[in-house]
BAMARZA-944919 format. One record per residue (C-alpha): z, y, x; residue in one letter. Coordinates in nm, 4 decimals, decimal comma. Example, Ala and Ser with C-alpha at 12.3 -4.5 7.8 and 13.67 -1.06 7.14 Angstrom:
BEGIN
+----------+----------+----------+------+
:       c3 :       c2 :       c1 : code :
+----------+----------+----------+------+
:   0,7800 :  -0,4500 :   1,2300 :    a :
:   0,7140 :  -0,1060 :   1,3670 :    s :
+----------+----------+----------+------+
//
This chain:
BEGIN
+----------+----------+----------+------+
:       c3 :       c2 :       c1 : code :
+----------+----------+----------+------+
:   0,6042 :   8,1829 :  -7,0673 :    m :
:   0,8235 :   7,9071 :  -6,9460 :    l :
:   0,5948 :   7,7392 :  -6,6953 :    f :
:   0,3684 :   8,0339 :  -6,6138 :    g :
:   0,1896 :   8,0592 :  -6,2852 :    g :
:   0,2779 :   7,9753 :  -5,9311 :    k :
:   0,5987 :   8,0735 :  -5,7580 :    k :
:   0,5804 :   8,4001 :  -5,5759 :    k :
:   0,5648 :   8,3286 :  -5,2046 :    r :
:   0,7505 :   8,5203 :  -4,9433 :    r :
:   0,4984 :   8,4236 :  -4,6831 :    i :
:   0,1586 :   8,5494 :  -4,8052 :    e :
:  -0,0257 :   8,6969 :  -4,5053 :    r :
:  -0,0995 :   8,4727 :  -4,2088 :    l :
:  -0,2506 :   8,5397 :  -3,8704 :    l :
:  -0,4130 :   8,2316 :  -3,7204 :    i :
:  -0,4411 :   8,2214 :  -3,3383 :    v :
:  -0,6464 :   7,9128 :  -3,2501 :    e :
:  -0,9242 :   7,8670 :  -2,9973 :    d :
:  -1,0584 :   7,5405 :  -3,1360 :    e :
:  -1,3253 :   7,6702 :  -3,3831 :    p :
:  -1,3093 :   7,3668 :  -3,6147 :    l :
:  -0,9338 :   7,3731 :  -3,6436 :    v :
:  -0,9387 :   7,7530 :  -3,6976 :    a :
:  -1,2083 :   7,7281 :  -3,9650 :    f :
:  -1,0328 :   7,4380 :  -4,1400 :    d :
:  -0,6991 :   7,6104 :  -4,1404 :    n :
:  -0,8424 :   7,9358 :  -4,2648 :    e :
:  -1,0414 :   7,7687 :  -4,5440 :    h :
:  -0,7563 :   7,5437 :  -4,6573 :    f :
:  -0,4880 :   7,8148 :  -4,6528 :    l :
:  -0,7092 :   8,0559 :  -4,8395 :    t :
:  -0,7602 :   7,7873 :  -5,1103 :    q :
:  -0,3780 :   7,7468 :  -5,1215 :    e :
:  -0,3381 :   8,1158 :  -5,2115 :    g :
:  -0,2557 :   8,2697 :  -4,8726 :    f :
:  -0,4224 :   8,5794 :  -4,7415 :    e :
:  -0,5523 :   8,5508 :  -4,3828 :    i :
:  -0,4897 :   8,8707 :  -4,1961 :    a :
:  -0,7173 :   8,7463 :  -3,9207 :    g :
:  -0,8338 :   8,4404 :  -3,7257 :    t :
:  -0,8606 :   8,5028 :  -3,3549 :    v :
:  -0,9064 :   8,2814 :  -3,0516 :    d :
:  -0,7522 :   8,4843 :  -2,7682 :    s :
:  -0,4315 :   8,6399 :  -2,6528 :    v :
:  -0,5928 :   8,9810 :  -2,6291 :    a :
:  -0,7331 :   8,9812 :  -2,9843 :    d :
:  -0,3997 :   8,8436 :  -3,1241 :    a :
:  -0,1941 :   9,1126 :  -2,9473 :    l :
:  -0,4292 :   9,3816 :  -3,0807 :    a :
:  -0,3954 :   9,2623 :  -3,4406 :    l :
:  -0,0185 :   9,2244 :  -3,4131 :    i :
:   0,0061 :   9,5823 :  -3,2829 :    a :
:  -0,2104 :   9,7322 :  -3,5591 :    e :
:  -0,1462 :   9,5009 :  -3,8586 :    a :
:   0,0411 :   9,6539 :  -4,1422 :    e :
:   0,1923 :   9,3284 :  -4,2593 :    e :
:   0,1872 :   8,9777 :  -4,1295 :    i :
:   0,4346 :   8,7342 :  -4,2712 :    d :
:   0,3691 :   8,4398 :  -4,0405 :    l :
:   0,1830 :   8,3765 :  -3,7168 :    l :
:   0,0303 :   8,0343 :  -3,6629 :    l :
:  -0,0337 :   8,0120 :  -3,2936 :    v :
:  -0,1670 :   7,7534 :  -3,0518 :    d :
:  -0,0192 :   7,7556 :  -2,6996 :    v :
:  -0,3219 :   7,6881 :  -2,4867 :    a :
:  -0,5678 :   7,9759 :  -2,5491 :    l :
:  -0,8840 :   8,0642 :  -2,3606 :    s :
:  -0,7315 :   8,3763 :  -2,1941 :    d :
:  -0,3687 :   8,2833 :  -2,1596 :    g :
:  -0,0637 :   8,1412 :  -2,3406 :    s :
:   0,0175 :   8,1670 :  -2,7037 :    g :
:   0,3749 :   8,2016 :  -2,5941 :    v :
:   0,2987 :   8,5624 :  -2,5015 :    e :
:   0,1513 :   8,6209 :  -2,8512 :    v :
:   0,4563 :   8,4593 :  -3,0080 :    a :
:   0,6965 :   8,6823 :  -2,8122 :    q :
:   0,5065 :   8,9933 :  -2,9201 :    a :
:   0,5107 :   8,8819 :  -3,2855 :    a :
:   0,8825 :   8,8004 :  -3,2694 :    h :
:   0,9409 :   9,1463 :  -3,1198 :    g :
:   0,7847 :   9,3016 :  -3,4296 :    r :
:   0,9916 :   9,0814 :  -3,6683 :    g :
:   0,7003 :   8,8461 :  -3,7548 :    i :
:   0,7910 :   8,4791 :  -3,8005 :    a :
:   0,6058 :   8,2459 :  -3,5653 :    v :
:   0,5145 :   7,8805 :  -3,6051 :    m :
:   0,3484 :   7,7063 :  -3,3083 :    f :
:   0,0654 :   7,4653 :  -3,4023 :    v :
:  -0,0054 :   7,2849 :  -3,0788 :    t :
:  -0,0200 :   6,9515 :  -2,8951 :    g :
:   0,2601 :   7,0544 :  -2,6585 :    n :
:   0,5448 :   7,2642 :  -2,7979 :    c :
:   0,6782 :   7,4924 :  -2,5291 :    p :
:   1,0441 :   7,4464 :  -2,4349 :    g :
:   1,1253 :   7,8156 :  -2,4874 :    e :
:   0,9842 :   7,8088 :  -2,8422 :    a :
:   1,3272 :   7,7798 :  -2,9994 :    k :
:   1,4080 :   8,1281 :  -2,8609 :    d :
:   1,1501 :   8,3060 :  -3,0762 :    f :
:   0,9782 :   8,0675 :  -3,3164 :    a :
:   1,0644 :   7,9416 :  -3,6606 :    a :
:   0,9157 :   7,6038 :  -3,5827 :    g :
:   0,6510 :   7,3929 :  -3,4091 :    c :
:   0,4003 :   7,1616 :  -3,5743 :    l :
:   0,2403 :   6,9026 :  -3,3361 :    a :
:  -0,1346 :   6,8554 :  -3,3370 :    k :
:  -0,3039 :   6,6657 :  -3,4838 :    p :
:  -0,1599 :   6,7202 :  -3,8254 :    y :
:  -0,2660 :   6,6758 :  -4,1865 :    a :
:  -0,3293 :   6,9786 :  -4,4087 :    q :
:  -0,0422 :   6,8747 :  -4,6382 :    r :
:   0,1862 :   6,8740 :  -4,3318 :    d :
:   0,0773 :   7,2276 :  -4,2391 :    l :
:   0,1619 :   7,3460 :  -4,5961 :    l :
:   0,4919 :   7,1649 :  -4,5925 :    a :
:   0,5792 :   7,3233 :  -4,2535 :    a :
:   0,4981 :   7,6671 :  -4,3919 :    i :
:   0,7221 :   7,5926 :  -4,6893 :    d :
:   1,0072 :   7,4898 :  -4,4585 :    a :
:   0,9643 :   7,8132 :  -4,2581 :    v :
:   0,9626 :   8,0103 :  -4,5882 :    e :
:   1,2896 :   7,8393 :  -4,6908 :    a :
:   1,4471 :   7,9384 :  -4,3598 :    a :
:   1,3337 :   8,2981 :  -4,3977 :    i :
:   1,4877 :   8,3112 :  -4,7460 :    e :
:   1,8071 :   8,1449 :  -4,6272 :    g :
:   1,7513 :   7,8410 :  -4,8416 :    r :
:   1,8097 :   7,4841 :  -4,7200 :    k :
:   1,5034 :   7,3270 :  -4,5563 :    a :
:   1,3498 :   7,0378 :  -4,7408 :    p :
:   1,5215 :   6,7028 :  -4,6589 :    r :
:   1,2047 :   6,5450 :  -4,5335 :    k :
:   1,0107 :   6,7570 :  -4,2921 :    l :
:   0,6510 :   6,6666 :  -4,2008 :    p :
:   0,5966 :   6,4196 :  -3,9153 :    a :
:   0,5613 :   6,6105 :  -3,5907 :    g :
:   0,7328 :   6,9312 :  -3,7189 :    f :
:   1,0424 :   7,0851 :  -3,5749 :    s :
:   1,2203 :   7,3592 :  -3,7616 :    l :
:   1,4160 :   7,5994 :  -3,5357 :    f :
:   1,4884 :   7,8593 :  -3,8001 :    g :
:   1,4303 :   8,1650 :  -3,5757 :    k :
:   1,2645 :   8,3975 :  -3,8181 :    v :
:   1,1480 :   8,7437 :  -3,7110 :    g :
+----------+----------+----------+------+
//
């Protein structure tokens, strides 16, 4: 079959770390509809660290910086230490993000921009060139795992 099915994704399982319930719900719902598997949606540093420690496979962590019990930077560092790609989704991208994140998408963002940012991170993971036009408010650092 010449045009059969969707392209196999390298990024399939996502962990969403977001303490704004509406944003977390919208992201989970949208990304599930787009064919991603959600390994978990949590709203705290403690819950995220526990999932990162026990999860068999997470391909990408979407993490906010300002969480109820601390900083998403701590979560991102733990994920990076386990070889998990990290993308910050936040209103204020931390300066040290380039050291351990694949990219940063500024809030607020459109769902199509979230998807395009994930695609750009996936291209970086696979060693492909990033798309020429990145979503507004997205910085690609290329630090994967």
